[in-house]
N, C-alpha and C positions, 0 to 999 in steps of 0.2 A: 362395336355393338351391332347385333343383329336386329334390323327394323323390318317388321312385317307390315305389309300393305294389305288391308282388308276392305272387301266391298261391304256395303250396308248389310247385307243378309247373312255375312259372315261374322259379325260382331257378336261378341258376348256382352250384351248390354248390362247385365248385372255386375259383371267383373269391371267393366268400363265406368259405370255410374259410381261404384265403390271408390275407384281411383280419383275420379274428379271430386267427389264429395269430401274425401279425407286428405286430399292434397293441400299444400300450402297455397297453391295457385287457384284453387277451387272457385268457380263462378257458375252462377245459374245458366248463362248462355251456352255452356258446354254440355249440360245434362242431355241425355239421349232424347227425352221427351220434349224438350225445348227445341233441339235441332230438328226433330222430326217434323216439327211445324214451320220453323224458320228456313231450313235447308233440307227438304226432302231428299232422301238418296245420299245423304252425307257419307263420306268414307273415313277410314281410319288408318293412321299409323301406330303401330304397337310394338313394345319391346318389353322384355323380361316378364313375360306372363301378365301383363296388364299393370305392371308397376310404373310404366311410363306410356302415356297415350297422347296422341295429337289428332283430334277430329280435323277432317279437311272438308270445307264446304264446297261442294262441286256443282257445276252447272253444265249443261251440254247444248249446244246450238249446231244443228246438223252434224257434221263430222268433228266439231271443235268442242273438246272437254277442257274445262278450266276451273280453277279455284277462285272464289270471289266472296267477299264478306256478305252474309245474308241480312235481310232487313230485321230491325228490332234486335240485333245481336251485336253487342259492343266488342267483346273480347273472347278470343279463342286461344290458340297457341298450344304449348305443351304442358301437361299436367303430370306430376309424379308423386309416387308414395315415398320414394327414396331421394336422396340429394340429387338435384337437377344442376349438373356442371355445364360449363360452356361447351365441353367437348360432347357431352351427350346431347345438348341442344343443337349443336352443329350437325350432328349425325341425323337428327329428324329433319332439319332444314334441307340437307342434301338429298334425303330420301324422298321429298315431295315429287311425285311423278309427273306433274304438269309443267308445261312450258310457259304458261301464263298463270300468275298468282297475284292476287291483290286483296289481302285480308289482314285483320289485326291480330296480334299476339296479345297476351295478358301482360299486366304490369309487373309480374315476377319474371318474365322472360327477358330480362335486361341484363347483358354482359358488356364488358369494356370493348371487346372486339367487334361488337355489333353497334357501336355508338353511332355509325353513320346512318342508321335506320331512321326514318321519320317518325316522330312521336306525336300522339294526340293527347290532349289534356283530359283528365278525369277528376272531378272534385268530390271529396269524400268528407262527411262530418261525423265526428265521433259523438255518439249519444250516451257515453258513460256517465256524463256530468249532469248536474241540475240544470233546469231551464235557465235560471239566473246566470249560472256559470257560463253556459253556452251563449246566451244572449249578450254576455260581456264581450264576445268575440265578433259581434255583428258590427258591420261598418256603420258609419254615421248616416249614410244615405239609406242603408237597409232599415235602420230604426225609424227614420223619417217617413219611409214608405209604409211601415206598419202602423205608426201612429196615425197616418192619414187614413188607412183602411179602417182603423178602429173608430173613426168618426163617422162612418158610412152606414151605420146600421146593418152590418152584414152578419151572417150566421154560417156556421161550418157544420156539415154532415159527413160522417165517415162510413156510411152503409149505403152508398149510392147504387141503384139498380144498374146492372150491365147495360141494358138496352138504352137507358137514360144517358149513360156515359157515351156510348157509341154514337147515339143520335147527336149529342152535343159536339162530339169531335168532328162529325161530318158537317155540321152547320157552321163551324168556327175555324176549321183548319185552313181555309183558303187554298192556296196553291201549294201548301207543304206536301212533301212526299207521302205522308201518312194517308193522304186522300186516296192514293192508288194501292195502299197496303191495308186497307180496312178489313178485308176478309182475313189477313194474316193476324191482325190484332184480335178479331173475334175468336179465332181458333186458339190463340195464344192465351187469352183469358179463360177459355174452357179448360186448356191444358193445365194452367197454373192452379186453377181451382181444384183440379184433381190431385195435383202433385205438391202444392205448396200453400201459402196463404196470401190472399190479395185483400187490400183495403182500397175501396174507391172513394176518394173524398171530393166534396164540392164546396163551394161558397155561394150563397144566395143572397140577393139584395132584400130590401124591405118589402118588395112585391113578390118575394118568394121565386124570382127568376134566377137561374144558375149563371153566375159570371165566370166561374173557373172550375175546372174539373182535372183530376189526375189519378193515375193508377198506380198504387204502391204495391210492389210484390215483395213478400218476405221469404227469404231462403237462407238457412242457416242463421248467421248473425248479422244479416244485412238486409235493408230495405232498398229496393230498386225504384227510382223515381222515373215512371215510364209515361211517355206521351202526355205531357201537361198541356192543357189548352184553356185559353181565356178569350172571352168575348170582347169586343171593343170597349164596352162599358167596364168589364172586369180589369183591363189593362189600365183605364184611367183611374180606376178606384184602388189599384194595387191589391186586388183580391188574392192573387197568388202568394204574394208575400205574407199576407194575412193568414192564408191556409197553411203555408210552410211553418210559420210561427207557431200556429196551434198544433201542428203535427209534431214539431219538436218538443213542445210542451208535454204532449201526450206520451211520448216515448223517451223523454228524459230519464237518465239513470237506468235505461233498460239494458246497456251494455252493447246495443245494436250500432251499426254504422249506416248512415244515410248516404246512399250512393246516387249522386246527381247525374251520372252518365254523361259527362262531358262538361264544356263543349269547345269545338275548335272555332266557334263564332266568338269574336273578342267580347261583345256586349253580353252574350249569354254566360260566357265564362266569368266576367266580372260580377254578374248577377249571383251566380252560385258561390263565388269566392266571398261575396259580401255577407254571407251567413257564417264566416268563420271557417269555412271548409278547406281542406288542404288538397293541392294538386297531387294526384298519383298517376303519372304519365305512363302510357302503354304504347309499344311500338307497332309500326305498320310494315308488313313484309310484302314486297314487290319483285316479281320475277318476270321478265318480259324479253322481246326481241322485236325487230322492226316489223316481221311479218304479222305477229300476234297483235302488235300495236295497230296495225292497219285494220285487222279484224274487229278490234274494239271500236275503232273510230267508225266503223260501219255499223254500229249499235249492236254488236253481238255481246250483250250484257245480260 
């Protein structure tokens, strides 16, 4: 198969987006407008007149150009309008032009011969069913947390102002990486608002103070759970569990999927799993050598 390497300015974005949107592997992270924000200057491997595409998130440090996973962007990889075989997938992997790569593929890019790849967890909850049916899959601890929150005189809003959300994130993120990516998050909210649908939910206490806040992004049949933040009081009062239960109640029987976006952190993974969600792992692709490992160790990131 002939694989074409295209620089950003050479990409036919209309044809590219059509492939991503209509592929079985489709994900919001690979849409051109999303990548333009999270990975400016991203490049592309393409075959068969945009029936197969693979966006490459690139960065450059002095003379060193490499591919690395961009922030707020969970899964990329190969997307296809035709059947994606292991042979075709391997052609794309071999065509990546960089000597250092460290980024995630999508959950459909899984083939037996690549079983040695490292996998990350991603938890998804099917919202086709009624709230009662979905809640029957909650763990005992999850139910206990929700009941605790229900006694705290909490209220939920689903039309939070974007500035209120950003201010709350900054005030409560501590040392989390998002603190240094707030400008990316702001641009992403603006981009999503133009190209998709967002819902910013919060939970307030009896004094009308925000305890938890989260951005939900809807794309095709999926809600992405992005950058959830809770205050110290919110964590104590289980306000995020309360928020998620209300969100699930609101969108039950919708046919959507709630995508929790991870996590590789055991406690967070167990928390997402406690809502009855299923793990759909996705692989990590790494290509390197000693010279480039040294450069990366010198903070060329």
